[in-house]
C-alpha atoms as a printed R data frame, in Angstrom:
    type eleno elety resid chain resno       x        y       z
1   ATOM     1    CA   ALA     A     1 169.822 -126.929 161.439
2   ATOM     2    CA   MET     A     2 167.026 -125.380 159.375
3   ATOM     3    CA   LEU     A     3 166.862 -122.108 161.309
4   ATOM     4    CA   LEU     A     4 169.501 -120.331 159.202
5   ATOM     5    CA   ALA     A     5 167.687 -120.951 155.929
6   ATOM     6    CA   PHE     A     6 164.318 -120.313 157.599
7   ATOM     7    CA   ASN     A     7 165.489 -116.914 158.787
8   ATOM     8    CA   GLU     A     8 167.208 -115.919 155.540
9   ATOM     9    CA   LEU     A     9 164.145 -116.874 153.458
10  ATOM    10    CA   GLY     A    10 161.766 -114.791 155.580
11  ATOM    11    CA   GLY     A    11 160.103 -117.769 157.202
12  ATOM    12    CA   LEU     A    12 159.269 -115.841 160.367
13  ATOM    13    CA   GLY     A    13 157.395 -113.204 158.407
14  ATOM    14    CA   LEU     A    14 155.405 -115.875 156.568
15  ATOM    15    CA   PHE     A    15 154.631 -117.674 159.826
16  ATOM    16    CA   GLY     A    16 153.384 -114.480 161.490
17  ATOM    17    CA   SER     A    17 151.362 -113.436 158.451
18  ATOM    18    CA   ALA     A    18 149.677 -116.841 158.372
19  ATOM    19    CA   LEU     A    19 148.374 -116.238 161.897
20  ATOM    20    CA   CYS     A    20 146.209 -113.433 160.527
21  ATOM    21    CA   HIS     A    21 143.996 -116.149 159.044
22  ATOM    22    CA   VAL     A    22 143.796 -118.840 161.720
23  ATOM    23    CA   ASP     A    23 140.639 -119.455 163.736
24  ATOM    24    CA   GLU     A    24 140.289 -117.655 167.066
25  ATOM    25    CA   THR     A    25 140.113 -120.972 168.929
26  ATOM    26    CA   ILE     A    26 143.740 -121.764 168.144
27  ATOM    27    CA   LEU     A    27 145.158 -118.251 167.878
28  ATOM    28    CA   VAL     A    28 146.597 -118.150 171.403
29  ATOM    29    CA   ALA     A    29 148.378 -121.480 170.964
30  ATOM    30    CA   ALA     A    30 149.660 -120.398 167.546
31  ATOM    31    CA   VAL     A    31 151.092 -117.137 168.886
32  ATOM    32    CA   ARG     A    32 152.832 -119.084 171.644
33  ATOM    33    CA   GLN     A    33 154.570 -121.149 168.953
34  ATOM    34    CA   LEU     A    34 155.410 -117.973 167.046
35  ATOM    35    CA   ARG     A    35 157.182 -116.691 170.149
36  ATOM    36    CA   VAL     A    36 159.172 -119.942 170.429
37  ATOM    37    CA   VAL     A    37 160.297 -119.710 166.802
38  ATOM    38    CA   ALA     A    38 161.145 -116.008 167.076
39  ATOM    39    CA   THR     A    39 163.221 -116.650 170.211
40  ATOM    40    CA   ARG     A    40 165.195 -119.372 168.444
41  ATOM    41    CA   CYS     A    41 165.760 -117.132 165.425
42  ATOM    42    CA   ARG     A    42 167.071 -114.391 167.702
43  ATOM    43    CA   ALA     A    43 169.425 -116.807 169.481
44  ATOM    44    CA   LEU     A    44 170.810 -117.916 166.126
45  ATOM    45    CA   ALA     A    45 171.248 -114.352 164.887
46  ATOM    46    CA   ARG     A    46 173.109 -113.409 168.062
47  ATOM    47    CA   ARG     A    47 175.398 -116.438 167.838
48  ATOM    48    CA   GLU     A    48 176.307 -115.471 164.309
49  ATOM    49    CA   GLY     A    49 176.775 -111.843 165.300
50  ATOM    50    CA   SER     A    50 175.819 -110.836 161.782
51  ATOM    51    CA   ALA     A    51 174.068 -107.529 161.223
52  ATOM    52    CA   VAL     A    52 172.383 -109.084 158.187
53  ATOM    53    CA   SER     A    53 170.813 -111.825 160.322
54  ATOM    54    CA   LEU     A    54 169.567 -109.333 162.908
55  ATOM    55    CA   ASP     A    55 168.114 -107.104 160.205
56  ATOM    56    CA   SER     A    56 166.457 -110.116 158.604
57  ATOM    57    CA   LEU     A    57 164.873 -111.013 161.937
58  ATOM    58    CA   ALA     A    58 163.552 -107.462 162.402
59  ATOM    59    CA   ASP     A    59 162.220 -107.421 158.831
60  ATOM    60    CA   GLY     A    60 160.445 -110.711 159.420
61  ATOM    61    CA   ILE     A    61 158.670 -109.427 162.520
62  ATOM    62    CA   GLU     A    62 157.807 -106.127 160.871
63  ATOM    63    CA   ALA     A    63 156.274 -108.017 157.945
64  ATOM    64    CA   PHE     A    64 153.416 -109.341 160.062
65  ATOM    65    CA   ARG     A    65 153.204 -106.932 163.019
66  ATOM    66    CA   GLY     A    66 150.701 -104.505 161.515
67  ATOM    67    CA   GLY     A    67 148.504 -107.201 160.008
68  ATOM    68    CA   LEU     A    68 148.397 -109.278 163.178
69  ATOM    69    CA   PHE     A    69 147.568 -106.244 165.324
70  ATOM    70    CA   ALA     A    70 144.718 -105.392 162.944
71  ATOM    71    CA   ARG     A    71 143.510 -108.994 163.098
72  ATOM    72    CA   LEU     A    72 143.272 -108.813 166.896
73  ATOM    73    CA   ALA     A    73 141.301 -105.555 166.733
74  ATOM    74    CA   ASP     A    74 138.917 -107.085 164.196
75  ATOM    75    CA   LEU     A    75 138.484 -110.192 166.331
76  ATOM    76    CA   ALA     A    76 137.769 -108.064 169.440
77  ATOM    77    CA   GLY     A    77 134.748 -106.492 167.762
78  ATOM    78    CA   ARG     A    78 133.350 -109.653 166.176
79  ATOM    79    CA   HIS     A    79 129.815 -110.555 167.225
80  ATOM    80    CA   GLY     A    80 129.606 -113.737 169.248
81  ATOM    81    CA   ARG     A    81 133.369 -114.063 169.581
82  ATOM    82    CA   ARG     A    82 134.556 -116.848 171.849
83  ATOM    83    CA   ALA     A    83 137.818 -115.167 172.779
84  ATOM    84    CA   ARG     A    84 137.535 -113.259 176.043
85  ATOM    85    CA   VAL     A    85 139.563 -110.455 177.626
86  ATOM    86    CA   ALA     A    86 141.848 -112.980 179.362
87  ATOM    87    CA   HIS     A    87 142.713 -114.496 175.966
88  ATOM    88    CA   PHE     A    88 143.530 -111.082 174.495
89  ATOM    89    CA   GLN     A    89 145.735 -110.286 177.484
90  ATOM    90    CA   GLU     A    90 147.659 -113.494 176.901
91  ATOM    91    CA   LEU     A    91 147.969 -112.686 173.195
92  ATOM    92    CA   VAL     A    92 149.439 -109.267 173.951
93  ATOM    93    CA   SER     A    93 151.865 -110.826 176.430
94  ATOM    94    CA   GLU     A    94 153.032 -113.454 173.929
95  ATOM    95    CA   LEU     A    95 153.370 -110.856 171.184
96  ATOM    96    CA   GLY     A    96 155.501 -108.796 173.552
97  ATOM    97    CA   GLY     A    97 157.864 -111.741 173.742
98  ATOM    98    CA   VAL     A    98 157.966 -111.889 169.937
99  ATOM    99    CA   LEU     A    99 158.605 -108.161 169.574
100 ATOM   100    CA   SER     A   100 161.393 -108.253 172.175
101 ATOM   101    CA   CYS     A   101 163.398 -110.369 169.751
102 ATOM   102    CA   ALA     A   102 163.864 -107.341 167.484
103 ATOM   103    CA   TYR     A   103 163.023 -104.214 169.467
104 ATOM   104    CA   ALA     A   104 164.330 -102.490 172.598
105 ATOM   105    CA   ASN     A   105 162.437 -102.946 175.860
106 ATOM   106    CA   THR     A   106 161.105  -99.381 175.740
107 ATOM   107    CA   GLN     A   107 159.693  -99.922 172.259
108 ATOM   108    CA   VAL     A   108 158.124 -103.235 173.244
109 ATOM   109    CA   PHE     A   109 156.533 -101.639 176.305
110 ATOM   110    CA   GLU     A   110 155.036  -98.794 174.271
111 ATOM   111    CA   MET     A   111 153.764 -101.058 171.484
112 ATOM   112    CA   GLY     A   112 152.218 -103.422 174.020
113 ATOM   113    CA   CYS     A   113 150.492 -100.575 175.859
114 ATOM   114    CA   LEU     A   114 149.201  -99.004 172.659
115 ATOM   115    CA   LEU     A   115 147.879 -102.343 171.389
116 ATOM   116    CA   SER     A   116 146.241 -103.007 174.764
117 ATOM   117    CA   MET     A   117 144.517  -99.613 174.766
118 ATOM   118    CA   GLN     A   118 143.263 -100.119 171.223
119 ATOM   119    CA   LEU     A   119 141.912 -103.558 172.060
120 ATOM   120    CA   THR     A   120 140.254 -102.472 175.300
121 ATOM   121    CA   MET     A   121 138.486  -99.656 173.447
122 ATOM   122    CA   VAL     A   122 136.798 -102.274 171.273
123 ATOM   123    CA   LEU     A   123 136.345 -104.885 174.002
124 ATOM   124    CA   SER     A   124 134.575 -102.411 176.312
125 ATOM   125    CA   THR     A   125 131.755 -101.785 173.825
126 ATOM   126    CA   PHE     A   126 128.557 -103.808 173.646
127 ATOM   127    CA   CYS     A   127 129.088 -106.978 171.601
128 ATOM   128    CA   PRO     A   128 126.129 -109.245 170.756
129 ATOM   129    CA   GLY     A   129 126.639 -112.743 172.070
130 ATOM   130    CA   VAL     A   130 129.289 -111.707 174.602
131 ATOM   131    CA   PRO     A   131 128.362 -111.185 178.299
132 ATOM   132    CA   GLU     A   132 128.883 -107.662 179.626
133 ATOM   133    CA   ILE     A   133 131.194 -108.950 182.339
134 ATOM   134    CA   ASP     A   134 133.813 -109.209 179.588
135 ATOM   135    CA   ALA     A   135 133.477 -105.475 178.895
136 ATOM   136    CA   LEU     A   136 133.923 -104.758 182.617
137 ATOM   137    CA   GLU     A   137 137.161 -106.740 182.557
138 ATOM   138    CA   ALA     A   138 138.248 -104.705 179.528
139 ATOM   139    CA   ILE     A   139 137.762 -101.489 181.539
140 ATOM   140    CA   ASP     A   140 139.869 -102.958 184.349
141 ATOM   141    CA   TRP     A   141 142.562 -103.879 181.834
142 ATOM   142    CA   MET     A   142 142.533 -100.381 180.320
143 ATOM   143    CA   ALA     A   143 142.808  -98.810 183.772
144 ATOM   144    CA   LEU     A   144 145.768 -101.069 184.579
145 ATOM   145    CA   VAL     A   145 147.567 -100.145 181.348
146 ATOM   146    CA   LEU     A   146 146.981  -96.415 181.888
147 ATOM   147    CA   ARG     A   147 148.178  -96.699 185.489
148 ATOM   148    CA   ASN     A   148 151.343  -98.513 184.395
149 ATOM   149    CA   LEU     A   149 152.008  -95.925 181.707
150 ATOM   150    CA   LEU     A   150 151.496  -92.931 183.973
151 ATOM   151    CA   ASP     A   151 153.592  -94.453 186.767
152 ATOM   152    CA   GLN     A   152 156.587  -94.844 184.460
153 ATOM   153    CA   HIS     A   153 159.519  -92.455 184.431
154 ATOM   154    CA   PRO     A   154 159.351  -90.088 181.404
155 ATOM   155    CA   SER     A   155 162.440  -91.839 180.027
156 ATOM   156    CA   ALA     A   156 160.283  -94.944 179.478
157 ATOM   157    CA   GLY     A   157 159.088  -93.447 176.183
158 ATOM   158    CA   VAL     A   158 156.977  -90.699 174.663
159 ATOM   159    CA   LEU     A   159 153.745  -92.535 175.470
160 ATOM   160    CA   ALA     A   160 154.546  -92.639 179.191
161 ATOM   161    CA   SER     A   161 153.421  -89.085 179.964
162 ATOM   162    CA   PRO     A   162 150.148  -87.419 180.958
163 ATOM   163    CA   SER     A   163 150.093  -85.302 177.798
164 ATOM   164    CA   ALA     A   164 150.503  -88.358 175.547
165 ATOM   165    CA   VAL     A   165 147.720  -90.238 177.354
166 ATOM   166    CA   ARG     A   166 145.480  -87.172 177.157
167 ATOM   167    CA   GLU     A   167 146.140  -86.902 173.430
168 ATOM   168    CA   TRP     A   168 145.311  -90.582 172.928
169 ATOM   169    CA   ILE     A   169 142.005  -90.149 174.786
170 ATOM   170    CA   GLU     A   170 141.076  -87.219 172.549
171 ATOM   171    CA   ASP     A   171 142.139  -88.914 169.312
172 ATOM   172    CA   SER     A   172 140.474  -92.233 170.129
173 ATOM   173    CA   GLY     A   173 137.187  -90.670 171.253
174 ATOM   174    CA   LEU     A   174 137.184  -92.774 174.423
175 ATOM   175    CA   TRP     A   175 134.312  -91.023 176.217
176 ATOM   176    CA   ASN     A   176 132.157  -90.830 173.095
177 ATOM   177    CA   THR     A   177 132.688  -94.544 172.471
178 ATOM   178    CA   LEU     A   178 131.729  -95.477 176.017
179 ATOM   179    CA   LEU     A   179 128.716  -93.156 176.032
180 ATOM   180    CA   TRP     A   180 127.206  -94.445 172.785
181 ATOM   181    CA   ARG     A   181 128.459  -97.994 172.386
182 ATOM   182    CA   ALA     A   182 128.942  -99.466 175.868
183 ATOM   183    CA   GLY     A   183 126.416 -101.021 178.228
184 ATOM   184    CA   SER     A   184 125.225  -99.177 181.321
185 ATOM   185    CA   ARG     A   185 127.231 -101.350 183.732
186 ATOM   186    CA   THR     A   186 130.354 -100.764 181.673
187 ATOM   187    CA   GLN     A   187 129.741  -97.015 181.578
188 ATOM   188    CA   HIS     A   188 129.397  -96.911 185.349
189 ATOM   189    CA   HIS     A   189 132.528  -99.045 185.707
190 ATOM   190    CA   ALA     A   190 134.453  -96.327 183.848
191 ATOM   191    CA   HIS     A   191 135.016  -94.742 187.279
192 ATOM   192    CA   GLN     A   192 138.176  -96.887 187.322
193 ATOM   193    CA   LEU     A   193 139.499  -94.845 184.392
194 ATOM   194    CA   ILE     A   194 138.403  -91.532 185.900
195 ATOM   195    CA   VAL     A   195 140.307  -92.236 189.126
196 ATOM   196    CA   VAL     A   196 143.524  -93.124 187.291
197 ATOM   197    CA   LEU     A   197 143.351  -90.102 184.994
198 ATOM   198    CA   LEU     A   198 142.551  -87.549 187.707
199 ATOM   199    CA   THR     A   199 144.910  -88.819 190.406
200 ATOM   200    CA   ARG     A   200 147.835  -89.023 187.988
201 ATOM   201    CA   SER     A   201 147.166  -85.648 186.348
202 ATOM   202    CA   ALA     A   202 146.534  -87.098 182.902
203 ATOM   203    CA   MET     A   203 143.310  -85.099 182.900
204 ATOM   204    CA   ALA     A   204 142.353  -82.065 184.940
205 ATOM   205    CA   PRO     A   205 138.820  -81.830 186.345
206 ATOM   206    CA   CYS     A   206 138.057  -79.094 183.812
207 ATOM   207    CA   ASP     A   207 139.083  -81.402 180.934
208 ATOM   208    CA   LEU     A   208 136.952  -84.274 182.208
209 ATOM   209    CA   VAL     A   209 133.846  -82.215 182.953
210 ATOM   210    CA   GLY     A   210 134.234  -80.351 179.664
211 ATOM   211    CA   ALA     A   211 134.409  -83.625 177.740
212 ATOM   212    CA   PHE     A   212 131.322  -85.018 179.479
213 ATOM   213    CA   ALA     A   213 129.370  -81.792 179.025
214 ATOM   214    CA   SER     A   214 130.200  -81.480 175.325
215 ATOM   215    CA   LEU     A   215 128.900  -85.008 174.745
216 ATOM   216    CA   GLY     A   216 125.635  -84.312 176.559
217 ATOM   217    CA   ALA     A   217 126.366  -86.657 179.462
218 ATOM   218    CA   LEU     A   218 125.634  -84.185 182.271
219 ATOM   219    CA   SER     A   219 122.198  -82.790 181.447
220 ATOM   220    CA   PRO     A   220 119.098  -83.805 179.448
221 ATOM   221    CA   SER     A   221 120.157  -84.280 175.829
222 ATOM   222    CA   ARG     A   222 119.779  -86.660 172.905
223 ATOM   223    CA   VAL     A   223 121.904  -89.177 174.846
224 ATOM   224    CA   PRO     A   224 119.601  -91.930 176.196
225 ATOM   225    CA   SER     A   225 118.851  -91.441 179.905
226 ATOM   226    CA   PRO     A   226 120.323  -94.816 181.030
227 ATOM   227    CA   SER     A   227 123.656  -94.021 179.379
228 ATOM   228    CA   ARG     A   228 123.706  -90.453 180.646
229 ATOM   229    CA   LEU     A   229 122.920  -91.460 184.221
230 ATOM   230    CA   ALA     A   230 125.451  -94.319 184.107
231 ATOM   231    CA   MET     A   231 128.236  -91.930 183.093
232 ATOM   232    CA   GLN     A   232 127.196  -89.539 185.850
233 ATOM   233    CA   GLY     A   233 127.300  -92.526 188.197
234 ATOM   234    CA   ALA     A   234 130.893  -93.132 187.117
235 ATOM   235    CA   LEU     A   235 131.800  -89.617 188.230
236 ATOM   236    CA   LEU     A   236 130.148  -90.219 191.591
237 ATOM   237    CA   ALA     A   237 131.787  -93.610 192.078
238 ATOM   238    CA   ALA     A   238 135.216  -92.038 191.537
239 ATOM   239    CA   VAL     A   239 134.804  -89.499 194.359
240 ATOM   240    CA   PRO     A   240 135.906  -91.746 197.291
241 ATOM   241    CA   ALA     A   241 139.290  -92.338 195.649
242 ATOM   242    CA   LEU     A   242 140.000  -88.642 194.989
243 ATOM   243    CA   SER     A   243 141.728  -86.109 197.207
244 ATOM   244    CA   ALA     A   244 139.728  -83.309 198.773
245 ATOM   245    CA   GLU     A   245 141.298  -80.734 196.464
246 ATOM   246    CA   ILE     A   246 140.411  -82.731 193.345
247 ATOM   247    CA   VAL     A   247 136.839  -83.167 194.624
248 ATOM   248    CA   LEU     A   248 136.580  -79.420 195.170
249 ATOM   249    CA   ASP     A   249 137.935  -78.662 191.684
250 ATOM   250    CA   LEU     A   250 135.646  -81.257 190.114
251 ATOM   251    CA   PHE     A   251 132.623  -79.826 191.894
252 ATOM   252    CA   GLY     A   252 133.581  -76.302 190.864
253 ATOM   253    CA   GLU     A   253 133.727  -77.351 187.213
254 ATOM   254    CA   LEU     A   254 130.309  -79.014 187.487
255 ATOM   255    CA   CYS     A   255 128.877  -75.826 188.990
256 ATOM   256    CA   GLY     A   256 130.275  -73.951 186.009
257 ATOM   257    CA   VAL     A   257 128.409  -76.292 183.665
258 ATOM   258    CA   PHE     A   258 125.216  -76.083 185.741
259 ATOM   259    CA   GLY     A   259 124.832  -72.318 185.652
260 ATOM   260    CA   PHE     A   260 121.801  -71.083 187.565
261 ATOM   261    CA   ALA     A   261 119.903  -70.313 184.364
262 ATOM   262    CA   HIS     A   262 120.507  -73.835 183.058
263 ATOM   263    CA   LEU     A   263 120.179  -75.841 186.254
264 ATOM   264    CA   SER     A   264 117.699  -78.738 186.052
265 ATOM   265    CA   GLU     A   265 116.405  -81.269 188.552
266 ATOM   266    CA   GLU     A   266 118.878  -83.779 187.126
267 ATOM   267    CA   GLY     A   267 121.730  -81.336 187.743
268 ATOM   268    CA   ILE     A   268 120.547  -80.611 191.289
269 ATOM   269    CA   ASP     A   269 120.375  -84.331 191.992
270 ATOM   270    CA   LEU     A   270 123.888  -84.919 190.629
271 ATOM   271    CA   LEU     A   271 125.412  -82.102 192.709
272 ATOM   272    CA   ALA     A   272 123.602  -83.298 195.830
273 ATOM   273    CA   ARG     A   273 124.682  -86.908 195.364
274 ATOM   274    CA   MET     A   274 128.291  -85.853 194.760
275 ATOM   275    CA   THR     A   275 128.223  -83.869 197.986
276 ATOM   276    CA   GLN     A   276 126.744  -86.828 199.877
277 ATOM   277    CA   ARG     A   277 129.334  -89.188 198.420
278 ATOM   278    CA   ALA     A   278 132.183  -86.841 199.346
279 ATOM   279    CA   LEU     A   279 130.922  -86.277 202.886
280 ATOM   280    CA   GLY     A   280 130.306  -89.985 203.357
281 ATOM   281    CA   THR     A   281 133.901  -90.866 202.480
282 ATOM   282    CA   GLY     A   282 135.704  -88.420 204.756
283 ATOM   283    CA   TYR     A   283 135.544  -85.101 202.921
284 ATOM   284    CA   ASP     A   284 135.695  -82.433 205.639
285 ATOM   285    CA   PRO     A   285 134.598  -78.946 204.522
286 ATOM   286    CA   ILE     A   286 135.860  -77.501 207.801
287 ATOM   287    CA   GLY     A   287 139.238  -79.165 208.047
288 ATOM   288    CA   LEU     A   288 140.701  -78.001 204.733
289 ATOM   289    CA   GLY     A   289 142.212  -74.822 206.084
290 ATOM   290    CA   SER     A   290 141.205  -71.178 205.980
291 ATOM   291    CA   ASP     A   291 141.939  -70.042 202.457
292 ATOM   292    CA   GLY     A   292 139.075  -67.615 202.126
293 ATOM   293    CA   MET     A   293 136.796  -70.034 200.307
294 ATOM   294    CA   GLY     A   294 134.558  -70.509 203.351
295 ATOM   295    CA   LEU     A   295 131.114  -71.744 202.435
296 ATOM   296    CA   ALA     A   296 132.256  -72.917 198.988
297 ATOM   297    CA   ARG     A   297 133.896  -75.863 200.760
298 ATOM   298    CA   SER     A   298 130.441  -77.207 201.595
299 ATOM   299    CA   LEU     A   299 129.917  -78.069 197.918
300 ATOM   300    CA   ALA     A   300 126.223  -78.289 196.982
301 ATOM   301    CA   VAL     A   301 125.087  -76.528 200.158
302 ATOM   302    CA   SER     A   302 126.674  -73.227 199.164
303 ATOM   303    CA   HIS     A   303 125.697  -73.652 195.510
304 ATOM   304    CA   PHE     A   304 122.026  -74.287 196.322
305 ATOM   305    CA   LEU     A   305 121.908  -71.350 198.757
306 ATOM   306    CA   ARG     A   306 123.217  -69.037 196.049
307 ATOM   307    CA   PHE     A   307 120.795  -70.590 193.555
308 ATOM   308    CA   LEU     A   308 117.841  -69.917 195.871
309 ATOM   309    CA   GLN     A   309 118.975  -66.333 196.362
310 ATOM   310    CA   TRP     A   310 119.390  -65.846 192.610
311 ATOM   311    CA   GLY     A   311 116.064  -67.482 191.780
312 ATOM   312    CA   HIS     A   312 113.969  -65.324 194.104
313 ATOM   313    CA   GLN     A   313 115.491  -62.214 192.552
314 ATOM   314    CA   GLN     A   314 114.259  -63.110 189.069
315 ATOM   315    CA   VAL     A   315 111.261  -61.421 187.493
316 ATOM   316    CA   GLU     A   316 109.754  -64.850 186.868
317 ATOM   317    CA   PRO     A   317 111.220  -67.164 189.506
318 ATOM   318    CA   PRO     A   318 111.457  -70.881 188.566
319 ATOM   319    CA   ASP     A   319 109.258  -71.792 191.524
320 ATOM   320    CA   GLN     A   320 109.128  -75.550 190.942
321 ATOM   321    CA   LEU     A   321 112.902  -75.835 190.578
322 ATOM   322    CA   LEU     A   322 113.519  -73.575 193.571
323 ATOM   323    CA   GLU     A   323 111.251  -75.722 195.715
324 ATOM   324    CA   PHE     A   324 113.047  -78.876 194.559
325 ATOM   325    CA   ALA     A   325 116.442  -77.361 195.444
326 ATOM   326    CA   ARG     A   326 115.112  -76.205 198.831
327 ATOM   327    CA   ARG     A   327 113.825  -79.697 199.679
328 ATOM   328    CA   VAL     A   328 117.111  -81.305 198.698
329 ATOM   329    CA   LEU     A   329 119.028  -78.753 200.747
330 ATOM   330    CA   VAL     A   330 116.866  -78.980 203.878
331 ATOM   331    CA   HIS     A   331 115.953  -82.651 203.922
332 ATOM   332    CA   THR     A   332 118.959  -84.314 202.243
333 ATOM   333    CA   LEU     A   333 122.117  -82.268 202.801
334 ATOM   334    CA   LEU     A   334 121.820  -80.172 205.948
335 ATOM   335    CA   PRO     A   335 120.958  -83.132 208.231
336 ATOM   336    CA   HIS     A   336 124.347  -84.694 207.484
337 ATOM   337    CA   PRO     A   337 126.429  -84.897 210.704
338 ATOM   338    CA   VAL     A   338 129.356  -83.003 209.140
339 ATOM   339    CA   LEU     A   339 127.123  -80.076 208.211
340 ATOM   340    CA   ALA     A   340 124.678  -80.134 211.118
341 ATOM   341    CA   PRO     A   341 125.191  -77.435 213.796
């Protein structure tokens, strides 16, 4: 009996705005109640069939949407927070139910995905007082959201396209955030994101390698070694889930970054480990067809052979680096059954 007056007086907007100030321990329960009230307000507005009632409902939700979203983002980055990734997932789900009372399904889907991506960006960073396992779950959540977005038909909305996801990654500074603000285990776990982005063409290998190289994640730089090596580990961990053609393109881009004049022991080690990982998970340099690429299919083997040839032609050969590459080639790569005569 009170719903009509409650709706006309903007009660839903006041209710939602009040949730911006409640303690995190009761926020999930409070948002559940907000969804119940919003559902009842929508049912009343539909029974009346009045455009004024429907507009009032939409205005009420819009009054608190931005503030409540900002509150969740602030809570995600709070030191020692008690809310975990599972709680934030439930909050986004309940808010989706609230938003569906005033918006079309496509709009609700896009707003939910965008909110989830914003939250997971914050949740994946190091947070004092919160175990790192929570950040790993945030990476899994982000990968799931990106996968759902990229698997949608383009008619599902402007956000459901590779170009839109790629733009969000650039604007949000995803890789920079992970490199500088996440723990090493979380950085390595980012291979889940790499697989989704490469296999669904949201990023090309050249985009990914270029982003990593520009941030100093592929060679000695001001980036701390643990973070740099963890991000390189993420690239390696993604290899088993990639097609042979993507692996070949990815390796080619890495070779472009590691030009002979700039190749270091760290770069040699990364190329060798990527080759080992690819060969160990079924990559067949012989069975990819005769397209004229020949030895290039053998990944680091061909690159190191060319590097040795180039190095010995220099006026001042980098003897120590050449010897390191030769040892890796002879003792690590060539004995592999796929490459052995």
